[in-house]
C-alpha positions in Angstrom: 41.0 -15.4 -16.6 44.3 -14.3 -18.1 44.6 -10.5 -18.2 45.3 -8.3 -21.2 48.5 -7.0 -19.6 49.9 -10.9 -19.2 49.2 -11.5 -23.0 51.3 -8.6 -24.3 54.0 -9.5 -21.6 54.1 -12.6 -23.3 53.9 -11.7 -26.9 56.8 -9.1 -26.0 58.8 -11.6 -24.1 58.3 -14.1 -27.1 59.2 -11.5 -29.7 62.6 -10.4 -27.8 63.3 -13.9 -27.6 62.6 -14.5 -31.8 63.8 -11.3 -33.4 66.4 -8.5 -33.6 70.0 -8.3 -32.9 69.4 -7.6 -29.1 67.5 -10.7 -29.0 70.6 -12.9 -28.6 70.8 -11.6 -25.0 69.9 -14.7 -22.8 66.8 -14.6 -21.0 67.9 -14.9 -16.9 66.3 -17.7 -15.2 67.0 -15.8 -12.2 65.2 -12.4 -12.9 61.6 -11.8 -11.2 60.8 -8.3 -12.7 60.5 -10.1 -16.1 57.1 -11.6 -14.7 54.4 -8.9 -14.0 54.1 -7.6 -10.4 51.2 -8.5 -8.7 52.1 -7.3 -5.0 52.0 -4.0 -3.2 55.2 -2.0 -3.1 56.3 1.4 -1.7 58.9 3.8 -0.6 59.7 5.4 3.0 62.0 8.9 2.6 64.9 9.2 5.2 67.9 10.7 5.4 71.2 8.7 4.5 72.6 6.2 7.5 74.9 3.4 7.2 72.6 1.4 9.8 71.8 -2.1 8.2 68.7 -2.9 6.2 66.2 -5.3 6.7 65.8 -8.0 4.2 63.0 -6.4 2.1 64.7 -2.9 2.0 66.6 -1.1 -0.4 68.6 2.3 0.2 68.9 4.6 -2.7 70.7 7.5 -2.7 71.0 10.5 -5.3 74.6 11.2 -5.8 73.8 13.8 -8.4 73.5 14.2 -12.3 72.8 10.5 -13.1 74.5 8.7 -10.3 72.7 6.8 -7.7 74.1 4.7 -5.0 72.3 1.3 -4.4 72.4 -0.6 -1.0 71.1 -3.9 -0.2 70.6 -5.6 3.0 73.7 -7.5 2.7 75.9 -4.5 2.1 76.3 -4.6 -1.7 76.8 -1.2 -3.0 76.1 -0.1 -6.3 76.8 3.2 -8.2 75.1 3.7 -11.6 76.6 5.7 -14.3 79.8 6.2 -12.7 82.3 8.9 -13.8 84.5 8.6 -10.6 82.3 10.1 -8.0 79.9 7.3 -6.3 78.1 9.3 -3.4 78.8 8.7 0.5 80.4 6.1 1.9 83.2 3.3 1.0 84.2 2.4 -2.7 81.1 0.7 -4.1 81.4 -3.0 -5.1 80.0 -2.6 -8.4 79.5 0.3 -11.0 77.8 0.7 -14.0 78.6 3.2 -16.7 77.0 4.2 -20.5 78.8 5.7 -23.2 77.0 8.9 -23.7 80.0 11.3 -22.8 82.5 11.7 -20.2 80.0 12.4 -17.3 78.3 9.1 -17.5 81.8 6.7 -17.8 85.5 6.8 -16.8 88.1 5.0 -18.4 90.0 4.9 -14.9 87.7 3.6 -12.2 89.2 2.9 -9.0 90.8 -0.3 -8.9 89.2 -1.4 -5.9 85.9 -1.4 -7.8 85.4 -5.4 -8.0 82.7 -5.1 -10.9 83.0 -2.5 -13.7 79.9 -2.9 -15.8 80.0 -0.8 -19.4 76.8 -0.3 -21.2 78.4 -0.6 -24.4 80.9 -3.2 -26.1 84.0 -1.6 -26.9 84.7 -4.5 -29.3 81.3 -3.4 -31.1 77.9 -5.0 -30.9 76.0 -4.9 -27.5 77.1 -5.1 -23.9 75.5 -8.1 -22.3 75.5 -8.7 -18.4 74.0 -10.9 -16.1 75.6 -10.6 -12.6 74.5 -11.6 -9.1 76.9 -10.4 -6.3 75.6 -11.2 -3.0 71.7 -10.6 -2.6 71.7 -8.5 -5.8 71.3 -9.5 -9.5 71.8 -7.0 -12.4 71.1 -7.2 -15.9 70.9 -4.5 -19.1 69.1 -4.1 -22.0 70.9 -2.2 -24.8 69.4 1.0 -26.6 71.2 3.2 -29.0 72.6 6.8 -28.6 72.9 9.5 -30.9 76.6 10.7 -31.6 77.6 14.0 -31.1 80.7 14.4 -33.5 78.2 13.8 -36.3 74.6 15.0 -36.7 71.6 12.3 -37.3 74.4 9.5 -37.0 73.5 6.9 -34.5 75.9 4.8 -32.3 74.4 1.3 -31.9 73.9 -0.1 -28.4 75.7 2.8 -27.4 73.5 2.9 -24.2 72.4 0.4 -21.4 69.1 0.2 -19.5 70.6 -1.6 -16.3 68.0 -3.6 -14.1 68.8 -4.3 -10.5 66.7 -6.8 -8.8 66.9 -7.0 -4.7 64.6 -7.0 -1.9 61.8 -8.4 -3.9 62.2 -4.8 -5.8 62.8 -4.3 -9.5 65.0 -1.1 -10.2 65.5 0.2 -13.7 68.1 2.8 -14.5 67.8 4.4 -18.2 70.7 5.9 -18.8 71.0 8.0 -21.5 68.0 7.2 -23.2 67.9 8.6 -26.8 64.5 7.1 -28.1 61.6 5.3 -27.2 61.3 1.7 -26.4 60.3 -1.0 -29.0 58.0 -4.0 -27.7 61.2 -5.9 -27.6 62.8 -3.8 -25.3 59.8 -3.5 -23.1 59.6 -7.4 -22.7 63.3 -7.8 -21.8 63.0 -5.2 -19.5 60.0 -6.7 -17.5 58.1 -5.1 -14.6 60.0 -2.1 -13.0 58.9 -1.2 -9.8 61.0 1.8 -9.7 62.8 4.0 -12.7 65.3 6.2 -12.8 64.4 8.6 -15.4 66.4 11.7 -17.4 64.4 14.3 -17.3 66.1 17.3 -19.4 64.5 16.8 -22.7 67.2 18.0 -25.3 70.4 15.6 -24.3 68.5 12.8 -24.1 64.7 11.9 -25.4 62.6 14.8 -25.2 59.4 15.3 -22.7 56.8 13.8 -24.8 58.6 10.8 -25.4 59.9 10.2 -22.2 56.3 10.4 -20.8 55.5 7.6 -23.6 58.2 5.4 -22.1 57.3 5.9 -18.5 53.5 4.9 -19.3 54.9 1.9 -21.2 56.6 0.8 -18.4 54.3 1.7 -15.5 56.7 1.6 -12.6 54.8 2.5 -9.1 57.8 5.3 -8.7 59.7 7.5 -11.1 62.7 9.4 -9.7 63.9 12.1 -12.0 67.7 12.6 -12.9 70.1 14.7 -15.3 68.1 17.8 -14.9 69.9 20.8 -16.4 67.3 23.0 -15.1 64.3 21.5 -16.8 62.7 19.3 -13.9 59.8 21.9 -13.5 59.6 21.8 -17.3 59.0 17.7 -17.0 57.1 18.1 -13.9 54.0 20.4 -15.9 54.1 17.9 -18.6 53.2 15.3 -16.2 49.5 15.5 -16.4 47.1 13.8 -13.9 48.6 10.4 -14.3 51.6 10.8 -11.8 51.1 12.2 -7.9 54.4 14.6 -7.4 56.3 14.1 -4.0 59.4 16.0 -3.3 61.9 14.4 -0.6 63.7 16.6 1.7 66.5 14.2 1.6 68.9 12.7 -0.9 68.1 9.3 0.2 65.0 6.9 0.4 64.5 3.7 1.9 62.2 1.4 -0.8 60.1 -1.7 0.5 58.0 -3.9 -1.4 55.7 -3.8 1.4 55.1 0.2 1.4 54.6 0.6 -2.7 52.1 3.5 -3.6 49.0 2.2 -4.9 48.9 5.1 -8.1 52.3 6.0 -9.6 54.2 8.8 -8.0 57.3 10.8 -9.2 60.0 11.2 -6.1 62.0 14.0 -6.3 65.1 13.6 -4.4 67.5 16.3 -2.8 71.3 16.7 -4.2 70.8 17.5 -7.9 
């Protein structure tokens, strides 16, 4: 019997293909998280190490603000919302950036970085990324942002939700999200295992709106970022839908085999 969720995902994907400006983004044939996840998945917190990862593992390190360092078993290193700082270790192979303000991007990335992915298109329209690097596949879903120069003015496609697929996991970074997600955008994102979410409640989407986004995404692990002193307020509004776990370290080893059965919020050190 086909589940209601499978039907919802099917129609969302169909809508994403047929309608709206961002529907022109090609559906990547290599994406795994566009299908509904069926396996148990999980996380095991550890301190940051440079030791090799197993084939089904991902190391995620919180470098602060909205920057995370993502490391794959083949040694691919990715820094999110890169503004010049990428966390511990060598230079990343890939950096992603968003156009909210200068703490989320830099016009002068280190020339040694092989792939610099902007979440906006400087020439207008939306940015589109479908990149495979080693054992990692990276794509994006554009969203809008408010402009700080003029109240009430929207910058179309100024932000991107970047999605990283590796080791059987789908990790989504919401960037500087300013609005709830449409059915089209949810269909383009697919089923995430881990979502990295801004929780300041002011500069990005407010807490009630962000909770709606999290419930719609249904990721098993939610990792807060972009705090500005509002973490406790965010946690107080979670209700009984999420278990909260605080890590003693900046890093976590993620694996499909040990994903929690019920959604949890994992707070990493480093903020």
